[in-house]
C-alpha positions in Angstrom: 12.2 11.8 17.3 12.4 9.4 19.5 14.3 6.1 19.7 11.3 4.6 21.2 9.5 5.8 18.1 11.6 4.4 16.0 12.1 1.3 17.1 8.1 1.1 17.5 8.5 1.8 13.3 10.7 -1.5 12.9 8.6 -3.5 15.5 5.8 -3.7 13.4 7.1 -3.2 9.7 4.7 0.1 9.2 5.2 3.5 8.7 8.6 4.9 8.4 11.7 2.5 7.8 14.6 2.7 10.7 18.5 2.7 9.5 21.7 3.3 11.0 24.2 5.6 8.9 27.3 3.2 8.9 28.8 4.8 5.9 31.3 6.6 7.6 30.2 10.1 6.5 27.5 12.3 7.6 24.2 11.7 5.1 23.0 15.1 4.1 19.3 16.2 3.8 17.8 14.3 1.3 20.1 12.2 0.5 20.7 8.8 -1.1 21.8 5.6 1.2 22.4 2.3 0.2 21.4 -0.9 2.6 24.1 -2.9 3.5 23.2 -5.3 5.8 19.6 -5.9 8.3 20.3 -5.7 12.1 18.0 -8.5 13.1 18.6 -7.8 16.9 17.9 -4.3 16.6 15.2 -4.4 13.6 16.7 -1.9 11.4 19.2 -1.8 8.4 22.6 -0.3 8.3 22.8 1.9 5.2 26.3 3.0 3.6 27.0 4.9 0.3 25.5 3.8 -3.1 28.0 1.8 -4.7 26.1 0.7 -8.1 22.4 0.5 -9.3 20.5 -2.5 -8.8 19.7 -2.7 -5.1 17.5 -1.1 -2.4 18.5 2.6 -2.0 16.4 4.9 0.8 16.0 8.5 0.5 17.0 10.8 3.3 14.5 13.2 5.1 15.2 17.1 5.6 17.7 16.3 8.8 21.5 15.7 7.9 22.6 12.3 10.0 25.6 11.8 11.2 27.7 8.9 10.9 26.9 6.3 13.4 23.3 7.7 14.2 20.0 6.6 13.1 17.8 7.9 10.4 14.4 7.3 9.1 12.9 7.1 5.5 9.3 6.5 4.3 8.4 3.4 2.4 8.6 3.0 -1.2 4.4 3.6 -1.5 3.7 5.0 -4.6 4.5 9.0 -3.6 6.7 11.1 -4.8 10.1 11.6 -2.0 12.5 14.4 -1.8 16.2 13.7 -3.2 19.1 15.9 -3.6 21.1 15.8 -7.2 24.4 16.6 -8.1 23.3 19.3 -10.9 20.3 20.5 -12.4 20.5 19.0 -15.8 18.0 16.6 -15.3 14.2 17.7 -15.5 10.5 16.5 -15.5 10.1 13.1 -17.0 13.6 11.9 -16.9 15.0 9.3 -15.2 18.3 9.1 -12.5 20.2 7.1 -10.5 22.8 7.2 -6.8 26.0 8.2 -7.9 28.6 5.8 -6.6 30.7 6.9 -3.5 28.0 10.2 -2.9 24.8 10.3 -1.8 23.6 12.6 -4.7 21.5 11.1 -7.5 22.8 11.9 -11.5 22.3 9.5 -14.5 20.6 6.2 -14.2 17.6 4.4 -14.1 16.2 3.8 -10.6 13.8 6.7 -10.4 12.1 9.2 -12.4 11.7 12.8 -11.8 8.2 14.3 -10.8 9.5 17.9 -10.8 12.0 19.8 -12.1 15.2 20.6 -9.8 15.8 23.6 -8.2 18.3 25.0 -5.9 17.3 24.6 -2.2 19.6 26.3 0.5 23.1 25.1 -1.5 21.7 22.2 -2.7 19.8 20.8 -5.8 17.2 19.1 -4.9 13.5 17.3 -6.8 11.0 14.9 -6.3 11.5 11.4 -7.5 9.7 8.1 -7.5 10.9 4.5 -7.5 10.7 2.8 -10.7 7.3 0.8 -11.1 6.0 2.9 -7.8 3.5 4.7 -9.7 -0.1 3.4 -10.6 0.8 3.5 -14.1 3.8 0.9 -13.4 4.8 -2.5 -11.9 3.1 -2.2 -8.5 0.7 -4.7 -7.3 -2.0 -5.0 -4.1 -1.5 -8.8 -2.8 -3.0 -11.2 -0.9 -0.8 -13.9 0.7 -2.1 -17.5 -0.1 0.6 -19.7 0.9 3.6 -19.4 3.4 6.0 -21.9 3.5 8.2 -21.7 6.6 10.9 -24.0 4.7 11.3 -20.8 2.3 11.4 -17.2 4.7 12.5 -15.1 2.1 9.3 -15.5 -0.2 5.2 -16.0 -0.2 2.6 -17.3 -2.4 -0.2 -14.1 -3.5 -2.9 -13.2 -4.7 -3.1 -10.2 -7.1 -6.3 -8.0 -5.8 -5.2 -5.1 -7.8 -2.5 -3.9 -10.5 -1.5 -1.1 -13.2 -4.5 0.4 -15.3 -5.1 -1.8 -18.1 -1.9 -3.7 -17.6 -0.4 -6.8 -16.4 -0.7 -8.6 -13.9 -4.5 -9.3 -13.4 -6.6 -9.4 -10.5 -6.6 -13.0 -9.0 -3.5 -14.1 -10.7 -0.8 -15.8 -8.3 2.4 -15.1 -8.0 5.6 -15.5 -5.8 7.1 -12.3 -3.9 10.3 -12.0 -2.3 11.4 -10.1 0.8 14.6 -9.0 0.0 14.9 -6.3 2.4 14.7 -9.1 4.8 12.7 -7.7 7.8 8.9 -8.5 6.1 8.7 -12.1 6.5 10.9 -12.2 9.6 8.5 -14.1 11.5 9.8 -17.3 13.9 8.9 -20.4 12.5 5.5 -20.5 14.5 3.9 -18.0 13.8 5.0 -17.8 9.8 1.8 -19.7 8.5 0.2 -16.1 10.2 1.2 -14.6 7.0 -1.5 -16.4 5.0 -4.2 -13.5 4.8 -2.2 -10.4 4.7 -2.1 -8.1 2.8 0.8 -5.9 1.0 2.0 -3.9 -1.8 5.3 -5.7 -3.9 7.1 -3.6 -7.1 8.8 -5.0 -10.1 12.8 -4.5 -9.4 15.7 -5.5 -11.3 18.0 -7.6 -8.5 21.0 -10.1 -9.0 19.6 -13.7 -10.4 19.3 -16.3 -7.8 19.2 -20.1 -8.4 16.5 -22.2 -6.9 17.7 -24.1 -3.5 15.6 -26.6 -1.9 12.3 -25.6 -1.9 13.0 -22.3 -2.8 12.6 -21.0 -5.9 15.0 -19.5 -8.6 14.8 -15.3 -8.3 14.5 -13.8 -11.6 16.8 -10.5 -12.3 13.5 -9.0 -12.8 11.1 -10.1 -9.7 8.3 -9.2 -7.5 9.8 -7.0 -4.2 7.3 -6.8 -1.0 7.8 -2.9 -0.5 5.1 -2.7 2.4 3.5 -5.3 4.7 0.6 -5.0 7.2 1.1 -6.5 10.2 0.1 -10.4 10.5 -2.3 -11.1 14.0 -0.8 -12.3 16.1 2.7 -11.7 15.8 
């Protein structure tokens, strides 16, 4: 995959998610990485080895990524992804989480196993789904109804679709937050172009943040943007 192709992914915030390995170690195939910071100039994430749960994690593909090199991961859009595990103790339907200071998964509650774990080339590999990213979990399709340039890490949205038989319901109005720091990262004079744009959000557990100025408080369990169509024009 070329640098130009990766850069284009980052530019329009669709498709694969581009990241740079800043962990000091090589990320193995199907390794779990944790977002550290977002590079607003290069439009990519800096990732490290996981430190704890309650953060943003990506899963590497089938090729190792050396320290200082770039990798890509699919967005969490309701599809299972392969992950490397520390052992084969977890089974189908159980939950798992990142192992501190490692790239493998172990005990935790961040992911749900969608397969049994099987040996694969000296690794233990299983398919996992981000908690809340399945059709029966806390994922919504939304359309942005209000975009306030005074607070650019959240937007007000109307729910177009949600979990079958669950909450929230269609037409409900919610606040969704850009915890990744890239989906709503537009110049002030283009920010209102977000009104009418559609995307997906999942309910994630994150650290509580108090309200500041015109920005609402961020509850510990909140709606986080996971995918967004490009506003027109950018």
